[in-house]
C-alpha positions as CSV (number, residue, x, y, z in Angstrom):
1,M,-7.3,34.8,40.0
2,I,-7.5,31.2,39.7
3,G,-9.5,29.8,37.3
4,R,-11.6,26.4,37.4
5,A,-10.0,23.2,37.5
6,H,-9.9,21.1,34.2
7,R,-10.5,17.4,33.9
8,A,-7.4,15.7,35.4
9,V,-5.2,13.0,33.5
10,P,-5.1,9.5,35.2
11,G,-1.7,8.7,36.1
12,R,-0.4,12.0,36.6
13,P,3.2,11.7,37.8
14,L,4.4,14.0,40.8
15,H,1.0,15.2,41.5
16,D,0.7,14.5,44.9
17,M,4.5,15.8,45.5
18,F,3.6,19.3,44.0
19,T,0.0,19.2,45.5
20,A,2.0,19.1,49.1
21,V,3.7,22.0,48.6
22,P,5.4,23.5,51.4
23,P,5.0,27.0,52.7
24,R,8.8,27.5,52.4
25,Y,9.1,26.1,48.8
26,D,10.3,29.7,47.6
27,L,12.6,30.3,50.2
28,I,14.5,26.7,49.6
29,N,14.7,27.7,45.9
30,R,16.5,30.8,46.9
31,I,18.7,29.1,49.3
32,V,19.7,26.2,46.9
33,T,20.6,28.5,44.2
34,W,22.0,31.3,46.4
35,G,19.3,33.5,44.9
36,L,20.5,33.1,41.2
37,D,17.1,31.4,40.2
38,R,15.7,35.1,40.2
39,K,18.0,36.2,37.6
40,W,17.7,33.2,35.5
41,R,13.9,33.8,35.3
42,R,14.7,37.5,34.5
43,R,16.9,36.0,31.3
44,A,14.1,33.8,30.5
45,A,11.2,36.3,30.7
46,R,13.4,38.5,28.5
47,E,13.7,35.8,25.8
48,C,10.0,35.3,25.8
49,L,9.4,38.9,25.4
50,A,12.0,39.6,23.0
51,S,9.7,39.5,19.9
52,W,6.9,41.6,21.3
53,P,4.2,38.7,21.7
54,E,0.6,39.2,22.6
55,R,-0.3,35.9,24.3
56,V,2.2,34.2,26.6
57,L,1.3,31.3,28.9
58,D,3.6,30.3,31.7
59,L,3.3,26.5,31.9
60,C,3.7,24.7,35.3
61,C,4.0,27.9,36.6
62,G,4.2,26.9,40.4
63,T,4.3,29.9,42.6
64,G,4.3,32.2,39.7
65,D,7.8,33.5,39.8
66,L,7.9,33.5,35.8
67,E,4.7,35.0,35.3
68,I,5.3,37.8,37.8
69,E,8.7,38.5,36.0
70,L,7.0,38.7,32.7
71,A,4.4,41.0,33.9
72,R,6.9,43.3,35.4
73,Q,9.1,43.5,32.2
74,A,6.2,43.6,29.6
75,K,6.1,46.9,27.5
76,N,3.4,46.2,25.5
77,R,-0.2,44.8,26.3
78,L,0.0,41.4,27.2
79,A,-2.7,38.8,27.5
80,L,-0.7,36.6,30.2
81,A,-1.7,33.6,32.0
82,G,-0.3,30.7,34.1
83,I,-1.4,27.1,34.6
84,D,-0.3,24.6,37.3
85,Y,-2.2,21.5,38.5
86,S,-1.2,22.5,42.2
87,R,-4.0,24.4,43.6
88,P,-1.8,25.2,46.8
89,M,1.1,26.4,44.4
90,L,-1.4,28.7,42.6
91,A,-2.9,30.2,45.8
92,L,0.9,31.1,46.7
93,A,1.4,32.7,43.3
94,A,-2.0,34.4,43.8
95,R,-0.8,36.3,47.1
96,K,2.5,37.1,45.9
97,A,0.8,38.8,42.9
98,G,-1.3,40.9,45.4
99,T,1.9,43.0,46.2
100,L,4.4,42.4,43.4
101,V,2.4,42.9,40.2
102,P,0.7,46.0,38.9
103,G,-3.0,45.8,39.3
104,G,-2.4,43.2,41.7
105,S,-3.5,39.9,39.9
106,L,-2.4,37.4,37.6
107,S,-4.6,34.8,35.4
108,L,-3.9,31.8,36.8
109,I,-5.7,28.3,35.9
110,S,-5.8,25.0,37.7
111,G,-5.1,22.3,34.8
112,N,-2.3,20.0,33.4
113,A,0.1,20.2,30.8
114,A,-1.4,17.0,29.2
115,S,-4.9,18.9,28.1
116,L,-3.9,22.7,27.8
117,P,-7.3,24.6,27.8
118,F,-6.3,26.8,24.8
119,P,-7.3,26.6,21.2
120,D,-4.9,25.6,18.5
121,G,-2.5,28.2,17.2
122,S,-3.6,30.5,20.0
123,L,-0.3,31.5,21.8
124,D,2.6,33.6,20.8
125,C,5.0,32.1,23.3
126,V,5.1,29.3,26.1
127,G,7.7,29.7,28.7
128,I,8.5,27.3,31.8
129,S,11.0,27.6,34.4
130,F,12.5,24.7,36.4
131,A,9.5,22.6,35.5
132,F,10.4,21.0,32.4
133,R,12.3,18.3,34.1
134,N,8.7,17.1,35.5
135,L,7.2,16.9,32.2
136,T,10.0,14.9,30.6
137,Y,12.5,13.0,33.1
138,K,11.1,9.4,33.3
139,N,7.5,10.8,32.5
140,P,5.3,8.5,30.3
141,L,3.3,11.5,29.1
142,M,6.3,13.3,27.7
143,Q,5.4,13.2,24.1
144,R,1.9,14.4,24.9
145,H,3.1,17.1,26.8
146,L,5.4,18.3,24.1
147,A,2.8,17.7,21.3
148,E,0.2,20.1,23.8
149,V,2.8,22.9,23.7
150,L,3.3,22.6,19.9
151,R,-0.5,22.4,19.4
152,V,-1.3,25.9,21.3
153,L,1.8,27.7,19.7
154,R,1.1,29.7,16.6
155,A,3.5,29.0,13.7
156,G,6.5,30.7,14.5
157,G,5.7,30.9,18.2
158,K,8.5,30.4,20.4
159,F,8.9,28.0,23.5
160,V,11.2,29.0,26.1
161,I,12.8,26.7,28.8
162,V,15.0,27.6,31.6
163,E,16.1,24.3,33.3
164,T,19.0,22.2,34.9
165,S,21.7,21.1,32.3
166,Q,24.6,19.0,32.4
167,P,28.0,21.1,32.7
168,E,30.3,19.7,29.8
169,N,33.7,19.8,31.8
170,K,33.6,16.4,33.6
171,L,35.2,17.7,36.8
172,V,32.5,20.7,37.1
173,R,29.8,18.3,36.4
174,K,30.9,16.1,39.0
175,L,31.2,18.7,41.3
176,Y,27.8,19.8,40.4
177,H,26.3,16.5,41.1
178,R,27.6,16.1,44.5
179,Y,26.3,19.6,45.2
180,L,22.9,18.4,44.3
181,H,23.1,15.2,46.6
182,W,25.1,16.6,49.3
183,F,23.6,20.1,49.8
184,V,20.3,20.5,47.8
185,Y,19.0,17.4,49.0
186,P,19.6,17.8,52.6
187,V,18.6,21.5,52.8
188,G,15.4,20.8,50.9
189,Y,14.3,18.1,53.0
190,L,15.5,19.8,56.4
191,L,13.4,22.9,55.6
192,S,10.5,21.2,53.9
193,G,10.0,17.9,55.7
194,N,9.7,16.5,52.3
195,R,12.1,13.8,51.5
196,G,10.5,12.5,48.4
197,A,10.5,15.7,46.9
198,Y,14.0,16.8,47.2
199,H,15.3,13.4,46.6
200,Y,13.5,13.6,43.2
201,F,14.7,17.0,42.7
202,A,18.3,15.9,43.1
203,E,17.8,12.7,41.4
204,S,16.3,14.0,38.3
205,A,18.5,17.2,37.9
206,A,21.7,14.7,38.0
207,H,20.4,12.6,35.2
208,F,18.4,15.3,33.0
209,Y,19.4,15.7,29.6
210,A,22.4,17.6,28.5
211,T,22.1,20.5,26.2
212,D,22.5,18.7,22.9
213,E,20.4,16.1,23.9
214,L,17.5,18.4,24.7
215,R,18.1,20.3,21.5
216,G,17.4,16.7,20.0
217,V,14.0,15.7,21.9
218,L,12.8,19.0,21.0
219,I,13.6,18.8,17.5
220,E,12.3,15.3,17.2
221,A,8.9,16.4,18.9
222,G,8.5,18.9,15.9
223,F,10.4,22.5,17.1
224,S,13.1,23.9,14.7
225,E,15.6,26.6,15.3
226,V,16.5,25.3,18.9
227,S,19.0,27.9,20.6
228,I,21.0,27.2,23.5
229,Q,22.4,29.7,26.2
230,P,24.3,27.9,28.9
231,I,24.5,29.4,32.4
232,L,26.4,28.8,35.4
233,F,29.1,26.8,33.5
234,G,26.2,24.7,31.8
235,A,24.6,23.7,35.3
236,V,21.5,25.5,33.9
237,A,20.9,26.4,30.3
238,I,18.0,28.6,28.5
239,H,16.4,26.8,25.3
240,R,14.5,28.7,23.0
241,A,12.7,26.6,20.3
242,I,10.4,27.7,17.5
243,K,7.3,26.1,16.2
């Protein structure tokens, strides 16, 4: 079920790009990651659920992959919600949930990360999968986004991020960046027809924070106990930060 839209924040970067979501969005993700994004989300979901939370948010949920995985893995009674500002993506998430989620529905909210519709300290965990770059890479609202996550988490609550990163090995990093520009960008553009979206994807992934840099960003924002799980030679990483 898709909840009502919340007040828009003026100047939201990337809004038009992600509102114009292509029908092949999920297919492109599978192709450019060779299907590994599913495995990475499963790992992130396990991290989200490791402390038996009761209230979990999938932030910038897109087409619902992380929220669906959380619903599948949950062993305890879980109040689970996803929020995104792209209503087309939420519509795709709702359709997928109809066949993939026990009970056939997810709680889906049309809203934005700069003004989350949750009370202070009301969530045990916030998870985000491959959307944290959109909230932080050259985004003037970055500090506001991080402050909102901190606000809605309870003391001791967990923020779990699965996102692209930078391999430490220089040769691997160079090959990874070439892969982004020579494969991810042209394949994404060819299959979607959206040149800007996949140019942004390749550009932002190639220039995003390395793990230690992102750790510093999270610590400076007010999180503590930031742990890192590098994946695929460091091209992807799972960060866990505690409020």
